[in-house]
C-alpha positions as CSV (number, residue, x, y, z in Angstrom):
1,M,-90.4,-161.0,29.1
2,L,-92.8,-159.3,27.0
3,V,-95.9,-160.3,28.7
4,R,-95.2,-158.5,31.7
5,P,-95.1,-155.1,30.8
6,I,-98.2,-155.3,28.8
7,Y,-99.9,-156.6,31.3
8,I,-98.8,-153.5,33.4
9,A,-99.7,-150.8,30.8
10,I,-103.0,-152.6,30.7
11,L,-103.5,-152.1,34.2
12,G,-102.3,-148.4,34.2
13,L,-104.7,-147.7,31.8
14,L,-107.6,-149.4,33.5
15,I,-106.9,-147.2,36.7
16,F,-106.3,-144.2,35.1
17,S,-109.8,-144.6,32.7
18,V,-111.5,-144.0,35.9
19,C,-110.5,-140.5,36.9
20,P,-110.6,-137.2,35.2
21,A,-107.5,-135.9,33.6
22,Q,-105.4,-132.5,33.1
23,E,-102.9,-132.0,30.7
24,V,-99.4,-130.6,32.3
25,I,-97.2,-132.1,30.4
26,N,-95.5,-131.3,27.1
27,F,-94.9,-134.0,25.1
28,R,-92.9,-134.5,22.1
29,T,-92.5,-137.4,19.3
30,T,-89.1,-138.6,19.1
31,Y,-87.5,-137.9,15.5
32,F,-90.4,-135.2,15.0
33,P,-89.4,-132.3,17.3
34,W,-91.9,-129.8,15.5
35,S,-94.8,-131.8,17.3
36,E,-93.7,-131.0,20.3
37,I,-96.4,-128.6,22.6
38,I,-93.6,-125.6,23.5
39,D,-93.6,-124.0,26.5
40,S,-94.3,-120.8,25.6
41,T,-94.4,-119.3,28.9
42,S,-90.6,-119.5,29.2
43,L,-87.8,-117.2,26.8
44,T,-85.0,-120.2,26.5
45,F,-85.5,-122.4,29.3
46,H,-88.2,-124.9,28.4
47,K,-89.7,-127.0,30.6
48,T,-91.6,-130.1,30.4
49,V,-94.0,-129.6,33.2
50,N,-96.2,-126.7,34.0
51,T,-97.8,-126.4,36.9
52,P,-101.5,-128.1,37.4
53,L,-104.7,-125.8,37.9
54,E,-106.7,-128.2,40.0
55,S,-105.8,-129.4,43.8
56,F,-105.7,-132.9,42.3
57,A,-105.7,-134.6,38.8
58,I,-104.8,-137.7,37.0
59,L,-102.8,-137.0,34.1
60,N,-103.2,-137.9,30.6
61,P,-101.5,-141.2,30.2
62,R,-99.1,-141.7,27.4
63,V,-98.4,-145.3,25.7
64,G,-96.4,-146.6,22.8
65,T,-94.0,-149.2,21.4
66,S,-91.6,-148.6,18.8
67,F,-89.2,-151.2,16.6
68,N,-85.5,-150.8,15.4
69,S,-85.1,-153.5,12.8
70,H,-81.3,-153.6,12.8
71,Y,-79.7,-151.3,15.5
72,P,-80.4,-148.7,18.4
73,R,-81.8,-145.5,17.5
74,G,-83.3,-143.2,19.2
75,Y,-83.3,-139.4,20.2
76,N,-84.9,-137.0,22.4
77,D,-87.0,-140.0,24.0
78,G,-85.7,-139.2,27.5
79,P,-85.3,-142.0,30.2
80,I,-86.6,-144.4,27.1
81,W,-83.9,-146.1,25.4
82,K,-84.9,-147.9,22.1
83,G,-82.5,-150.7,21.4
84,K,-82.6,-153.2,18.4
85,G,-86.2,-154.9,18.4
86,L,-89.3,-153.9,20.3
87,T,-89.4,-151.2,23.2
88,I,-93.0,-150.8,25.0
89,E,-93.4,-147.7,26.9
90,L,-96.0,-146.3,29.3
91,H,-96.3,-142.7,31.1
92,G,-98.4,-141.7,33.6
93,G,-99.2,-140.1,36.9
94,I,-101.1,-137.2,39.0
95,A,-100.6,-133.9,39.6
96,G,-102.5,-131.1,42.0
97,K,-102.0,-127.6,43.6
98,K,-102.4,-126.5,47.1
99,G,-101.6,-122.6,48.1
100,K,-98.3,-122.3,46.8
101,L,-97.5,-126.2,46.6
102,S,-97.5,-128.1,42.8
103,Y,-96.9,-131.7,42.5
104,V,-96.6,-133.5,39.5
105,F,-95.7,-137.1,39.6
106,Y,-95.4,-138.6,35.9
107,P,-92.9,-141.7,36.1
108,A,-92.0,-143.7,32.7
109,L,-92.2,-147.6,32.6
110,Y,-90.3,-149.4,30.0
111,Y,-89.9,-152.6,28.6
112,S,-86.7,-153.0,25.5
113,Q,-86.2,-156.0,23.9
114,N,-82.2,-155.2,23.7
115,S,-81.8,-157.4,21.1
116,A,-77.9,-158.5,20.0
117,F,-76.3,-156.4,17.0
118,E,-72.7,-155.5,15.6
119,T,-70.8,-153.2,18.2
120,A,-67.7,-151.3,17.8
121,Q,-64.8,-153.4,17.9
122,I,-61.9,-150.9,19.4
123,L,-61.4,-151.0,23.1
124,T,-61.0,-154.2,25.5
125,G,-61.2,-155.4,28.4
126,E,-63.8,-154.3,31.1
127,N,-67.9,-153.7,29.4
128,A,-65.9,-153.3,26.3
129,K,-69.0,-154.5,24.2
130,F,-71.1,-151.9,26.1
131,R,-69.1,-148.6,26.2
132,Y,-68.3,-146.1,23.6
133,H,-65.2,-146.6,22.0
134,F,-64.4,-143.9,19.7
135,I,-62.4,-142.0,22.4
136,R,-59.2,-139.7,22.0
137,G,-56.2,-139.6,24.7
138,G,-57.0,-139.4,28.0
139,A,-60.5,-138.3,27.8
140,Q,-63.6,-140.6,28.5
141,I,-67.2,-140.9,28.1
142,D,-70.2,-142.9,29.7
143,W,-71.9,-143.1,26.5
144,V,-73.3,-146.9,26.2
145,Q,-73.9,-148.4,22.9
146,R,-75.9,-151.6,24.5
147,Y,-76.9,-151.8,27.9
148,G,-76.4,-155.5,28.6
149,N,-76.9,-158.9,26.8
150,G,-80.7,-159.1,26.7
151,G,-83.8,-157.7,27.5
152,F,-85.4,-155.3,30.3
153,V,-87.7,-153.7,32.3
154,K,-87.2,-150.5,33.8
155,A,-88.7,-147.4,35.4
156,H,-87.8,-144.2,36.0
157,P,-89.1,-141.1,38.1
158,G,-89.6,-139.1,34.5
159,Q,-91.4,-135.9,34.5
160,S,-91.5,-135.5,38.1
161,E,-91.0,-132.3,40.0
162,I,-92.5,-130.6,43.7
163,K,-92.7,-126.9,43.0
164,M,-93.2,-123.8,45.5
165,D,-94.3,-120.8,43.6
166,F,-93.9,-117.0,45.2
167,G,-95.1,-115.5,42.3
168,V,-92.4,-114.5,39.8
169,L,-89.7,-117.0,41.7
170,E,-90.4,-120.4,42.5
171,T,-88.3,-123.6,43.3
172,A,-88.4,-126.9,42.6
173,I,-86.8,-130.7,43.3
174,S,-87.4,-132.4,40.1
175,T,-86.5,-135.1,37.9
176,I,-88.2,-133.3,34.6
177,N,-86.3,-132.5,31.5
178,Y,-85.3,-129.4,30.1
179,S,-84.9,-128.1,26.1
180,L,-82.3,-125.1,26.3
181,G,-82.5,-122.3,23.7
182,P,-84.3,-122.6,20.2
183,S,-82.7,-125.9,19.0
184,M,-85.4,-128.1,17.9
185,F,-83.4,-131.7,17.2
186,N,-79.7,-130.4,18.7
187,P,-80.2,-128.6,21.8
188,I,-76.3,-128.4,22.8
189,L,-76.4,-127.9,26.7
190,L,-79.9,-129.5,27.9
191,S,-81.8,-131.6,25.7
192,H,-84.4,-134.5,26.2
193,Q,-82.2,-137.2,25.1
194,A,-81.3,-138.8,28.7
195,G,-83.8,-139.2,31.4
196,G,-83.8,-136.2,33.7
197,F,-81.6,-136.5,36.7
198,P,-82.6,-135.2,40.6
199,H,-81.7,-131.9,41.0
200,L,-82.6,-128.4,42.6
201,R,-83.9,-125.7,40.7
202,I,-84.3,-122.2,41.9
203,G,-85.6,-119.8,38.9
204,T,-88.1,-117.3,37.7
205,E,-91.0,-117.1,35.3
206,P,-90.4,-114.3,32.7
207,F,-90.8,-110.9,33.8
208,D,-90.4,-107.1,33.0
209,L,-87.3,-105.1,34.6
210,T,-87.4,-101.7,35.1
211,I,-84.3,-99.5,36.0
212,R,-84.5,-95.9,36.8
213,K,-88.2,-96.1,35.0
214,A,-86.2,-97.5,31.9
215,E,-88.1,-100.8,30.7
216,T,-85.3,-103.2,29.7
217,G,-87.6,-105.8,28.6
218,K,-88.2,-109.6,29.8
219,W,-86.0,-111.4,31.6
220,E,-85.3,-115.4,33.0
221,F,-82.6,-116.4,35.7
222,N,-82.5,-120.3,36.3
223,Y,-80.5,-122.4,38.6
224,I,-79.9,-125.6,39.1
225,A,-78.0,-127.9,40.9
226,G,-78.2,-131.9,40.6
227,L,-76.3,-135.4,40.5
228,L,-75.4,-137.3,37.5
229,K,-74.9,-140.6,37.6
230,E,-72.8,-143.2,36.0
231,S,-74.2,-146.1,34.4
232,D,-73.9,-150.2,35.1
233,Y,-71.3,-150.3,31.8
234,F,-68.3,-147.5,32.3
235,D,-66.2,-149.0,35.3
236,T,-66.3,-151.0,39.1
237,N,-65.1,-147.8,40.5
238,A,-68.0,-147.1,43.2
239,K,-66.3,-143.7,44.5
240,N,-66.8,-141.9,40.7
241,N,-70.3,-142.9,40.5
242,D,-72.1,-139.8,41.0
243,R,-71.1,-136.1,39.5
244,F,-72.2,-132.7,40.8
245,F,-73.9,-130.7,38.0
246,N,-74.8,-127.1,38.5
247,G,-75.7,-124.3,35.8
248,I,-77.0,-120.8,35.5
249,F,-79.1,-120.2,32.7
250,V,-80.3,-116.5,31.6
251,G,-82.8,-115.6,29.0
252,Y,-83.6,-112.0,27.6
253,S,-85.7,-110.4,25.4
254,P,-85.2,-106.5,25.0
255,K,-88.1,-104.0,25.1
256,F,-87.0,-102.2,22.1
257,L,-87.0,-105.6,19.8
258,P,-89.0,-108.2,21.4
259,E,-88.7,-110.4,18.4
260,L,-85.5,-111.1,19.4
261,T,-84.9,-113.5,22.6
262,L,-81.3,-113.9,23.8
263,G,-79.4,-116.8,26.1
264,F,-76.5,-117.2,28.5
265,N,-76.0,-120.3,29.7
266,K,-73.2,-121.8,31.5
267,V,-72.9,-125.8,32.9
268,L,-70.3,-127.2,35.5
269,Y,-69.9,-130.7,36.6
270,K,-67.4,-132.3,38.5
271,D,-66.7,-136.1,40.6
272,T,-68.6,-136.0,43.6
273,Q,-65.5,-137.3,45.2
274,F,-63.9,-133.7,45.0
275,F,-67.0,-131.7,46.0
276,E,-67.0,-128.7,48.6
277,N,-69.9,-126.5,49.5
278,K,-68.1,-123.5,47.6
279,D,-68.8,-125.9,44.1
280,L,-72.2,-124.2,44.4
281,F,-71.3,-120.9,43.3
282,S,-68.8,-122.1,40.4
283,P,-71.1,-121.0,37.8
284,I,-70.3,-117.7,38.9
285,Y,-66.8,-118.3,40.0
286,I,-64.1,-121.3,41.0
287,F,-62.7,-120.9,44.5
288,D,-59.1,-121.6,44.3
289,G,-57.6,-124.2,47.1
290,G,-59.5,-126.8,48.8
291,E,-58.9,-130.6,49.9
292,R,-59.4,-132.9,47.1
293,G,-56.7,-135.8,47.6
294,D,-55.2,-135.6,44.6
295,S,-52.9,-133.2,42.6
296,I,-55.4,-132.0,40.2
297,N,-55.5,-128.5,39.7
298,T,-59.1,-126.8,40.8
299,N,-60.3,-126.2,37.0
300,D,-59.7,-129.6,35.7
301,T,-61.9,-130.8,38.6
302,F,-64.6,-129.4,36.9
303,D,-65.7,-129.8,33.3
304,Q,-67.5,-126.6,31.7
305,V,-69.9,-126.3,28.9
306,A,-71.7,-122.8,28.2
307,S,-73.6,-121.4,25.5
308,I,-75.1,-118.2,24.2
309,S,-78.2,-118.3,21.7
310,L,-80.0,-116.4,19.5
311,E,-83.8,-116.5,18.4
312,W,-85.2,-114.0,15.8
313,S,-89.3,-114.7,15.0
314,L,-91.0,-113.0,13.2
315,P,-94.7,-113.7,13.6
316,K,-96.2,-111.6,11.0
317,S,-94.2,-113.2,8.1
318,G,-94.0,-116.7,9.5
319,F,-90.1,-116.6,9.6
320,K,-87.9,-117.5,12.3
321,A,-83.9,-118.2,12.6
322,Y,-82.1,-119.7,15.6
323,L,-78.3,-119.7,16.6
324,E,-76.9,-121.6,19.9
325,F,-73.0,-121.2,20.1
326,A,-71.3,-123.4,22.7
327,K,-67.7,-123.9,24.2
328,N,-67.0,-127.2,25.5
329,D,-63.4,-126.1,27.8
330,F,-62.4,-123.4,29.7
331,T,-60.8,-120.4,27.4
332,G,-58.3,-119.4,29.9
333,A,-57.0,-115.7,29.0
334,A,-59.7,-112.9,26.9
335,S,-56.9,-112.7,24.4
336,R,-57.1,-116.2,23.6
337,F,-60.7,-116.3,23.4
338,L,-60.5,-113.1,21.2
339,L,-57.8,-115.1,19.1
340,E,-59.5,-118.4,18.9
341,P,-62.8,-118.5,19.3
342,E,-63.4,-121.4,17.4
343,H,-61.5,-123.5,19.7
344,S,-63.6,-126.1,21.1
345,R,-66.3,-124.8,20.0
346,A,-70.1,-126.2,18.6
347,Y,-72.9,-124.5,16.8
348,T,-76.2,-125.2,15.9
349,I,-78.1,-123.0,13.2
350,G,-81.4,-123.1,11.8
351,F,-84.6,-121.6,10.5
352,E,-88.4,-122.0,10.1
353,K,-90.6,-120.5,7.4
354,A,-94.6,-120.7,8.0
355,F,-96.8,-120.4,4.6
356,K,-100.9,-120.3,4.4
357,T,-102.9,-122.5,2.0
358,K,-106.1,-120.9,0.5
359,K,-107.6,-124.3,2.2
360,G,-106.6,-122.8,5.9
361,K,-104.0,-125.2,6.3
362,E,-100.3,-124.1,7.4
363,I,-97.3,-125.6,5.4
364,I,-93.7,-125.2,7.2
365,I,-90.4,-126.1,6.4
366,N,-87.4,-126.2,8.8
367,Y,-83.7,-126.8,8.4
368,E,-81.3,-127.1,11.3
369,H,-77.3,-128.0,11.4
370,T,-75.1,-128.7,13.9
371,N,-71.5,-128.9,14.3
372,L,-70.0,-130.9,17.4
373,S,-66.3,-131.6,15.4
374,I,-62.9,-130.0,16.6
375,N,-61.7,-127.0,14.8
376,H,-58.1,-127.1,13.5
377,T,-57.3,-125.6,16.7
378,Y,-56.7,-129.1,17.9
379,L,-53.1,-129.4,15.9
380,W,-51.2,-127.2,18.8
381,R,-53.9,-126.5,21.8
382,A,-55.1,-129.5,23.8
383,T,-59.0,-130.3,22.4
384,P,-61.0,-132.4,24.0
385,S,-64.5,-134.0,21.8
386,F,-67.2,-132.3,22.8
387,Y,-68.6,-133.7,26.3
388,L,-65.9,-135.8,26.9
389,H,-63.3,-135.2,29.7
390,H,-60.3,-136.5,31.2
391,V,-60.6,-136.0,34.7
392,N,-64.5,-136.5,34.9
393,K,-64.5,-139.6,32.7
394,Q,-68.2,-140.4,32.6
395,G,-68.3,-137.0,30.8
396,Y,-71.9,-135.4,30.2
397,T,-73.7,-138.2,30.7
398,N,-76.7,-139.4,33.1
399,D,-77.4,-142.9,33.2
400,G,-74.9,-143.8,30.0
401,Q,-77.0,-141.5,27.7
402,I,-75.8,-137.5,26.9
403,I,-77.8,-135.3,27.9
404,G,-77.3,-132.9,25.3
405,A,-77.3,-133.1,21.9
406,G,-77.9,-136.9,21.1
407,I,-75.6,-137.0,18.2
408,G,-72.4,-137.3,20.6
409,P,-69.2,-136.1,20.6
410,G,-67.6,-135.2,17.2
411,G,-71.4,-135.4,15.7
412,N,-72.4,-133.4,12.9
413,S,-76.0,-133.1,11.7
414,A,-78.1,-131.4,9.2
415,L,-82.1,-132.0,9.1
416,F,-84.9,-130.8,6.6
417,G,-88.6,-131.1,7.5
418,L,-91.7,-130.5,6.2
419,R,-95.0,-130.4,8.2
420,I,-98.4,-129.4,7.1
421,K,-100.9,-128.4,9.8
422,G,-104.6,-129.3,9.5
423,E,-107.2,-128.6,12.3
424,D,-107.0,-131.9,14.0
425,Q,-103.6,-133.1,12.3
426,I,-100.1,-132.9,11.7
427,L,-98.3,-134.5,8.8
428,G,-94.2,-134.5,8.6
429,F,-91.2,-135.4,6.3
430,L,-87.8,-135.2,7.2
431,V,-84.3,-135.6,5.3
432,Q,-81.4,-136.0,8.0
433,R,-77.7,-137.0,7.3
434,I,-75.7,-137.7,10.6
435,E,-71.9,-137.8,10.8
436,A,-71.1,-139.9,13.5
437,N,-67.4,-140.0,16.0
438,K,-65.9,-137.1,13.1
439,D,-63.1,-136.5,15.5
440,Y,-62.6,-140.0,16.5
441,F,-62.0,-140.3,12.5
442,I,-59.9,-137.2,11.8
443,I,-56.7,-138.2,13.7
444,N,-57.4,-142.4,13.8
445,V,-59.0,-143.2,10.3
446,Q,-59.1,-140.5,8.0
447,G,-59.6,-141.4,4.1
448,R,-62.4,-140.6,1.7
449,D,-64.1,-143.5,1.6
450,N,-63.9,-144.3,5.4
451,H,-66.6,-141.9,7.0
452,D,-69.2,-143.2,9.2
453,I,-72.5,-141.5,7.9
454,E,-76.0,-142.2,8.2
455,Y,-78.9,-140.8,6.0
456,S,-82.6,-141.1,7.2
457,I,-86.2,-140.4,5.3
458,G,-89.2,-140.3,7.5
459,T,-92.6,-139.5,8.0
460,N,-94.9,-138.6,10.7
461,L,-98.7,-138.4,11.4
462,Q,-99.9,-137.1,14.6
463,K,-103.7,-137.1,14.3
464,K,-106.0,-135.9,17.4
465,L,-109.3,-138.2,17.6
466,S,-111.7,-137.6,19.9
467,S,-110.4,-139.4,23.1
468,M,-106.5,-139.6,22.3
469,I,-103.8,-137.8,20.3
470,L,-102.5,-140.5,17.8
471,S,-99.2,-140.5,16.7
472,V,-97.4,-142.9,13.9
473,E,-93.7,-142.6,12.6
474,G,-91.7,-144.6,10.4
475,I,-87.9,-143.8,9.3
476,F,-85.3,-145.7,6.9
477,S,-81.9,-145.2,7.7
478,Y,-78.8,-146.3,5.5
479,N,-75.5,-146.2,7.6
480,Y,-72.4,-146.1,5.7
481,N,-69.6,-147.6,7.1
482,R,-71.4,-148.0,10.5
483,Y,-68.7,-148.2,13.7
484,Y,-65.8,-148.5,10.7
485,L,-67.0,-151.6,10.1
486,D,-69.9,-151.9,7.2
487,D,-73.0,-150.7,5.8
488,Q,-76.2,-151.5,7.8
489,T,-79.8,-150.1,7.5
490,N,-82.2,-149.9,10.0
491,I,-86.2,-149.4,10.0
492,Y,-87.8,-147.3,12.9
493,L,-91.5,-147.8,13.3
494,S,-93.3,-146.4,16.0
495,V,-96.7,-145.9,17.0
496,S,-98.0,-144.0,20.2
497,S,-101.0,-142.1,21.5
498,I,-101.9,-139.6,24.6
499,I,-105.3,-140.9,26.0
500,M,-107.5,-138.4,26.9
501,L,-109.6,-139.5,29.9
502,D,-112.2,-136.7,30.2
């Protein structure tokens, strides 16, 4: 099975090499998010695709191979699932523009060896060896721990879209990923963790808004409506295979304080068998009533995730601090939020500081901490783990992967990074601690020595050569009490390149 995807990758490169290329994709590496080419045209709603500049162009392809020695490990890798063993991936395509219409077709094709490893051993029954096990009460999630019993080849539309541009306003149909807010590793609402899902987007580029001759600052608005799909490893009920997803995302940078960027975001999703046309307006207002064919009340057919973000950037001093504060449940009356703002909350905080050396290099340090575990209000209020739901049982996922922070329900992460930027290369180092499934641990496991915690240390080199951008990564992880079974180690190795064709 390994030979076929290699032949496909070689054939793809031969086809791409005969045409001029253009770069409209914002690439990123898996574990070193600071090597991402940031979408600087947006405030908080960062897209992976930019508008092509030419009428037609072949896009620079990206090829890569990676290896996990003992268990699956992959973060912010989009549609690519990196199981135990070897993964080979190829991304490539075309883009063009004519008048107000532009398009990008940039699919992904990959092979995963998907070797066997020790899986969780709590649930029994249908698909137990593939599903996520650490659920509480009736809430569930379609978060796959292994995609079947062996290797496979899979394709995904990837970072593809068709867009109409009307100046500030634009509308698009696409499957691209978005990174929402300032978080570098763990955006809570939207990230690169799963493959992009098919959706309609209506939005704006950042624009200056003046009200009665008063300049308010820059604004950005986006609305998304799309479909999340169930994986092949959750259940056999065809009626609940799809969920309707929609959300609104607002970015704002005030005129009187341009160093500050604020984000206001709200997302809802529900089983499509309960969909009504008025649900298109649910991020603004949920209308009561309607025919849903069951006894579930209106609020409970939806799950809601909302967040506010803040980024304070001081370019002259090279310092940036940021925050994303999120809620995973309907708060109810305003008094409840005032009394218990910590209920069903999650947050990411981080900072970045840059220094210039005498030799012209730039040294950047970064720290980011994310907390998705439940607060003590679970003792007297129903508190679902982040991304889980008791009605929409597949949770906040697409095709078995979380569309938010990859550390998952009850996860906590602390990441320290250092990178050294030269004229044509970036050398990076990281140290990370991830505590998995803490919500389940608090209620079902407990004990001072029983935590499921992974420590990782790694390095990355990204080098710009004459005909490619080469990236090499290596990460060693020690997972203490993985799945509450035993200690595991993992070595992750990756080599990838963006082939510059012109």
